[in-house]
C-alpha positions in Angstrom: -14.4 -12.2 -6.1 -10.7 -13.3 -6.4 -8.4 -10.4 -5.7 -6.0 -11.4 -8.5 -8.8 -11.0 -11.0 -9.7 -7.6 -9.7 -6.1 -6.5 -9.9 -5.9 -7.7 -13.5 -9.1 -5.9 -14.3 -7.6 -2.7 -12.9 -4.4 -3.1 -14.8 -6.4 -3.2 -18.1 -8.8 -0.4 -16.9 -11.8 -2.6 -17.0 -14.8 -1.5 -15.0 -16.3 -3.9 -12.3 -19.5 -3.6 -10.3 -20.3 -4.9 -6.9 -23.2 -7.3 -6.8 -24.3 -8.5 -3.3 -24.3 -12.3 -3.1 -25.4 -14.2 0.0 -23.5 -17.4 0.5 -25.7 -20.4 0.8 -24.6 -23.2 3.0 -26.5 -26.5 3.6 -27.4 -27.5 7.1 -24.2 -28.1 9.1 -22.0 -26.9 6.3 -19.4 -24.3 7.1 -16.8 -22.2 5.3 -13.5 -23.9 4.6 -11.4 -20.8 5.1 -8.8 -21.3 7.8 -8.1 -18.0 9.5 -4.6 -18.9 10.6 -3.6 -19.8 7.1 -5.1 -16.7 5.5 -3.9 -14.3 8.2 -0.3 -14.5 7.1 -0.5 -15.4 3.4 -3.1 -12.9 2.3 -1.1 -9.7 3.2 1.9 -11.1 1.3 -0.3 -11.8 -1.8 -2.0 -8.4 -1.7 1.5 -6.7 -1.4 2.7 -8.7 -4.4 -0.4 -7.8 -6.4 0.1 -4.1 -5.5 3.6 -4.1 -6.9 2.5 -6.0 -9.9 -0.2 -3.4 -10.6 2.2 -0.5 -10.1 4.7 -2.0 -12.5 2.2 -3.1 -15.1 -0.1 -0.2 -15.1 2.0 2.8 -14.2 5.5 1.9 -15.7 5.0 -0.6 -18.5 1.6 0.3 -20.0 1.8 4.0 -19.4 4.2 5.9 -17.2 2.7 7.9 -14.4 4.6 10.1 -11.9 2.9 8.5 -8.9 5.5 5.8 -9.0 8.1 8.4 -8.2 6.1 9.6 -5.2 5.8 6.0 -4.0 9.5 5.3 -4.4 10.5 8.6 -2.7 8.1 8.1 0.2 9.2 4.5 0.7 12.9 5.7 0.6 12.3 8.4 3.2 10.3 6.0 5.5 13.1 3.4 5.3 15.7 6.1 6.0 13.9 6.6 9.3 15.0 3.2 10.6 18.8 3.9 10.8 18.1 7.5 12.0 15.9 6.2 14.9 18.6 3.6 15.8 21.2 6.4 15.8 18.9 8.5 17.9 18.6 5.8 20.6 22.3 5.0 20.5 23.3 8.7 21.0 20.6 9.0 23.7 22.1 6.0 25.5 25.7 7.2 25.2 25.2 11.0 25.7 22.1 11.0 27.8 20.4 13.5 25.5 18.7 13.5 22.2 20.6 15.5 19.5 18.1 18.1 18.1 19.3 17.8 14.5 18.8 14.0 14.6 15.2 14.3 15.9 14.4 17.0 13.3 15.8 14.8 10.5 13.6 11.9 11.7 10.6 14.2 11.8 11.3 15.6 8.4 11.8 12.2 6.8 8.7 10.8 8.4 6.4 13.7 7.4 7.7 14.1 3.9 7.7 10.3 3.3 4.2 9.9 4.6 3.0 12.9 2.6 4.6 11.6 -0.6 2.9 8.2 -0.2 -0.4 10.0 0.4 0.1 12.0 -2.7 0.8 8.8 -4.7 -2.4 7.3 -3.3 -4.3 10.4 -4.3 -2.9 10.3 -7.8 -3.8 6.5 -8.0 -7.4 7.3 -7.0 -7.6 10.0 -9.6 -6.2 7.8 -12.3 -8.8 5.2 -11.5 -11.7 7.6 -11.1 -13.2 6.7 -14.5 -13.5 3.1 -13.5 -15.9 3.9 -10.7 -19.6 2.8 -11.1 -21.7 6.0 -10.9 -25.0 4.3 -11.4 -25.9 4.3 -7.7 
């Protein structure tokens, strides 16, 4: 199933169901998927579809606070980068790690990761009604 179609279905709260399908190849026929091509392009596409789904479903169509958790978590995780660089610079210059810098990195990492996990939990709860319970 094309991922773009599944993302669009989720944006409009449409239910989908998994149906197992076995691919049938003729003798000597192989799949045309090139792993090297898909390995780098697919993660970029999935990331773009994620942001499209967040904007369309949780900002434009109906606001949901999980967006704030994603933004806050991403901000804190990105704030870790300059703090880690500062930690290594101060470690190289002074020969010791400043405790307040290490605690700030730990605080930003834990709080950022926890915010992203809460956003994921809210997203799963918002999509709970779309799940197929007939199994």
